C-alpha positions in Angstrom: 56.9 103.1 -90.3 54.1 105.2 -91.9 55.0 107.9 -94.4 53.9 111.4 -95.4 51.2 110.0 -97.8 49.4 108.6 -94.8 48.7 112.1 -93.4 45.7 114.1 -94.3 45.6 117.7 -93.2 42.2 119.3 -92.7 42.5 122.7 -90.9 42.7 126.1 -92.5 46.5 125.6 -92.7 46.2 122.2 -94.4 47.5 123.3 -97.8 50.4 125.2 -96.4 51.4 122.5 -94.0 51.3 119.9 -96.9 53.5 122.2 -99.1 55.9 122.8 -96.2 56.4 119.1 -95.5 56.8 118.3 -99.3 59.5 121.0 -99.4 61.3 119.3 -96.5 61.1 115.9 -98.4 62.3 117.6 -101.6 65.4 118.8 -99.7 66.2 115.2 -98.8 64.9 115.3 -95.2 62.9 112.3 -93.9 61.0 114.8 -91.6 58.7 112.1 -90.3 58.7 113.0 -86.6 58.0 116.7 -87.2 55.3 115.8 -89.7 53.5 113.8 -87.0 53.6 116.9 -84.8 52.2 119.0 -87.6 49.4 116.5 -88.1 48.6 116.8 -84.4 48.7 120.6 -84.7 46.5 120.5 -87.7 43.9 118.5 -85.8 44.2 120.9 -82.8 43.6 123.9 -85.1 40.6 122.2 -86.8 39.0 121.4 -83.5 39.7 124.7 -81.7 40.1 127.4 -84.4 37.7 126.3 -87.2 39.0 127.4 -90.6 41.2 130.2 -89.5 44.0 130.7 -92.1 46.4 133.1 -90.3 48.9 131.5 -88.0 48.4 134.0 -85.1 50.2 134.3 -81.8 47.0 133.3 -80.1 46.8 129.9 -82.0 50.5 129.1 -81.5 50.5 130.0 -77.8 47.3 127.9 -77.3 49.2 125.0 -78.8 52.1 125.6 -76.5 49.8 125.9 -73.4 48.3 122.5 -74.3 51.8 120.9 -74.0 52.5 122.7 -70.7 49.1 121.7 -69.3 49.9 118.1 -70.2 53.1 118.3 -68.2 55.3 117.4 -71.2 59.0 117.2 -70.5 61.2 120.1 -71.6 62.6 117.9 -74.5 59.1 117.0 -75.7 57.9 120.6 -75.5 60.8 121.6 -77.7 60.0 118.8 -80.2 56.4 119.9 -80.0 57.1 123.6 -80.8 60.0 123.5 -83.2 58.0 122.4 -86.3 55.4 125.1 -85.6 58.1 127.7 -85.4 59.6 126.4 -88.7 56.1 126.5 -90.3 55.7 130.1 -89.2 59.1 131.1 -90.7 58.2 129.2 -93.9 55.0 131.2 -94.2 56.8 134.5 -93.5 59.4 133.7 -96.1 56.5 133.3 -98.6 55.2 136.7 -97.6 52.3 135.3 -95.6 51.5 136.8 -92.2 52.4 134.3 -89.4 53.7 134.2 -85.8 57.1 132.6 -85.3 57.3 131.0 -81.9 60.7 131.8 -80.1 61.9 128.2 -79.5 65.0 129.6 -77.7 62.8 130.8 -74.8 61.8 127.3 -73.9 63.3 125.8 -70.8 66.6 123.9 -71.5 66.3 120.1 -71.8 67.3 118.1 -68.8 70.9 117.0 -69.2 71.5 113.3 -69.5 74.4 111.7 -67.8 75.3 108.5 -69.7 75.9 105.2 -68.0 79.5 104.1 -68.6 79.6 100.3 -68.4 82.4 98.8 -66.4 84.5 96.0 -67.9 82.7 93.5 -65.6 79.3 94.8 -66.7 80.2 94.5 -70.4 81.4 90.9 -69.8 78.2 89.9 -68.0 76.0 91.7 -70.6 77.8 90.0 -73.6 77.6 86.6 -71.8 73.8 87.2 -71.6 73.6 87.9 -75.3 75.5 84.7 -76.0 72.8 82.8 -74.1 70.1 84.2 -76.4 68.0 81.2 -77.7 66.6 80.4 -81.1 63.0 81.8 -81.7 60.6 80.6 -84.4 59.2 84.1 -84.5 62.7 85.7 -84.9 64.8 82.8 -86.4 68.0 84.8 -86.5 67.7 86.5 -83.1 70.2 84.3 -81.3 72.8 85.0 -84.1 72.1 88.7 -84.4 72.0 89.9 -80.8 75.6 88.8 -79.8 77.1 90.5 -82.8 74.9 93.6 -82.9 75.5 94.6 -79.3 79.2 93.9 -79.5 79.3 96.1 -82.6 77.6 99.0 -80.9 80.3 99.0 -78.2 83.4 98.0 -80.2 82.6 100.3 -83.1 80.9 103.1 -81.2 77.9 103.0 -83.5 74.6 104.7 -83.1 71.7 102.2 -82.9 70.2 103.6 -86.1 73.6 103.1 -87.9 73.6 99.4 -87.0 70.0 98.7 -87.9 70.3 100.5 -91.3 73.7 98.9 -92.2 73.4 97.3 -95.6 75.1 94.0 -96.2 76.8 95.4 -99.3 78.4 98.0 -97.1 80.1 95.4 -94.9 83.5 94.7 -96.4 83.8 91.3 -94.8 87.2 90.5 -96.4 88.9 93.6 -95.0 86.8 94.1 -91.9 85.5 97.6 -92.7 82.0 99.0 -92.3 80.8 101.7 -94.6 78.3 103.9 -92.6 76.1 105.9 -94.9 73.0 108.1 -94.3 74.2 108.7 -90.7 73.2 111.7 -88.5 73.8 115.0 -90.3 74.0 113.1 -93.6 77.4 111.8 -92.6 79.4 109.0 -94.2 82.4 107.3 -92.8 84.5 104.0 -92.8 84.7 102.1 -89.5 87.4 99.4 -89.3 86.5 96.4 -87.2 88.7 95.1 -84.4 90.3 91.7 -85.0 87.8 90.0 -82.6 84.8 91.8 -84.2 86.1 90.9 -87.7 86.2 87.2 -86.8 82.7 87.4 -85.3 81.3 89.1 -88.4 82.8 86.5 -90.7 81.2 83.7 -88.7 77.9 85.7 -88.5 77.9 86.1 -92.3 78.4 82.4 -92.8 75.5 81.6 -90.5 73.1 84.2 -91.6 74.0 85.4 -95.2 75.5 82.3 -96.8 72.2 80.8 -98.0 70.2 84.0 -98.3 71.9 87.3 -98.9 69.7 89.7 -97.0 69.6 93.4 -97.9 70.3 94.4 -94.4 73.2 93.1 -92.3 70.9 92.7 -89.3 67.7 91.6 -91.0 64.2 91.1 -89.7 62.2 88.0 -90.8 60.9 90.1 -93.7 64.3 91.4 -94.7 63.5 94.8 -93.5 65.9 96.4 -90.9 65.6 94.8 -87.5 63.2 97.0 -85.5 64.4 99.1 -82.6 61.7 97.8 -80.2 62.9 94.3 -80.9 66.4 95.3 -80.0 65.2 97.2 -76.9 63.1 94.3 -75.6 66.1 92.0 -75.8 68.3 94.8 -74.3 66.1 94.9 -71.2 66.2 91.1 -70.9 69.9 91.0 -71.2 70.3 93.6 -68.5 68.2 91.5 -66.1 70.0 88.3 -67.0 73.4 90.1 -66.4 72.2 91.5 -63.0 72.6 95.1 -64.2 70.1 97.6 -62.9 68.1 99.4 -65.6 68.3 102.5 -63.5 64.5 103.2 -63.0 62.7 106.2 -64.3 65.2 108.7 -63.0 68.3 107.4 -64.7 67.5 104.7 -67.3 70.4 103.0 -68.9 70.1 103.3 -72.7 71.3 101.2 -75.6 73.1 104.4 -76.8 75.3 104.2 -73.7 77.4 101.5 -75.4 78.5 104.3 -77.8 79.4 106.6 -74.9 81.2 103.8 -73.1 83.3 103.1 -76.3 84.4 106.7 -76.4 85.3 106.9 -72.7 87.2 103.6 -72.7 89.1 104.7 -75.8 90.2 107.9 -74.1 91.0 106.1 -70.9 93.3 103.7 -72.7 95.0 106.5 -74.6 95.7 108.4 -71.4 97.1 105.3 -69.6 99.2 104.5 -72.6 100.6 108.1 -72.7 99.2 108.9 -76.1 99.0 112.5 -77.2 95.2 113.3 -77.1 95.6 116.3 -79.4 96.8 113.9 -82.1 94.3 111.2 -81.3 91.2 113.4 -81.1 90.7 113.7 -84.9 90.8 109.9 -85.3 88.1 109.5 -82.6 86.0 112.3 -84.0 86.1 110.7 -87.5 85.5 107.2 -86.2 82.4 108.2 -84.3 81.1 110.5 -87.0 81.0 113.7 -84.9 80.4 117.0 -86.6 82.3 119.1 -84.0 85.3 118.5 -81.8 83.4 119.6 -78.7 81.2 116.6 -79.0 84.2 114.3 -78.8 85.9 116.4 -76.1 82.9 116.0 -73.8 84.0 112.4 -73.2 87.3 113.6 -71.7 85.4 115.2 -68.8 83.4 112.0 -68.2 86.6 109.9 -68.4 88.3 112.1 -65.7 85.2 111.8 -63.4 84.9 108.1 -63.7 88.6 107.2 -63.5 90.1 109.5 -60.7 93.5 107.7 -61.1 94.1 109.5 -64.5 92.7 112.9 -63.4 96.2 114.1 -62.3 97.6 113.1 -65.7 94.9 115.0 -67.5 95.2 118.1 -65.4 99.0 118.2 -65.9 98.9 117.5 -69.6 95.6 119.2 -70.7 94.9 121.9 -68.0 92.6 124.0 -70.2 90.5 121.3 -71.7 88.3 119.9 -68.9 87.1 123.2 -67.4 86.2 124.5 -70.9 84.0 121.6 -71.9 81.1 122.1 -69.4 78.6 119.4 -68.7 76.3 119.1 -71.7 76.0 116.1 -74.0 74.5 116.9 -77.4 72.2 114.6 -79.3 74.9 114.5 -82.0 77.0 112.3 -79.7 
């Protein structure tokens, strides 16, 4: 991935944009995606507004219209406008005249309904990962994929948490993962199941015994394994497992393994008669959620997918399901 030093700003706002992004980095934010947007905005301003140095409403709305004309999705429009709004606020805070775009007026993002894998789909998918062959281009691929995808499901990890997992943060003796630098700067300990622990021990013996790589799932250069590598294999495993990818309207995502973990966990607790009010804090901590409502969302999905437990939920927790609504937040 490129970094901030690869960007050169040239518009009348170049100096302020550079200072703004440096401030974000100084506060500990990676801020790469928004910096890409600001670079594009800088080019747009240079080409259409010469050397104007005041961030006017006319300029900002012209940038917004560009996104609308290109039929960008609601989510992309929000990603496209948020850094510009933040730049405007930054300038105003410095006492510089600027227009702050009202991001809250943008259309809401289309809500995504996660795909919850059935037990049969999981078995077929993991069987497909076990059939992954050795590749000279990616010599550890056949060892990484079966463990990585099982870890995403059994530990409820975000993909980024798995790819950035350092070998030193895997307590292989006790079967505990230390997740650092997670979303919202979170840090947590994630115990492995007995089966996952055994698989990780065998994996370490096969991959890390001769060369102790920095990352638990290394690329050939000992950098973190790349997302597109994982995604390419994910699509192939879906085909081999005869699981539909869902098409353009409802694509199955790798992140759905995390959603499936949460739903299956709640389903099992309900069927076992566990007190969800007591169990919720454990699931929240295990998944690294910042708010209880992110964890509670899965209860609604669980009731929708498993009708046989709906009656139990309605009798025991009558106020929870109607309250939760239907939105899934990116923090999940």
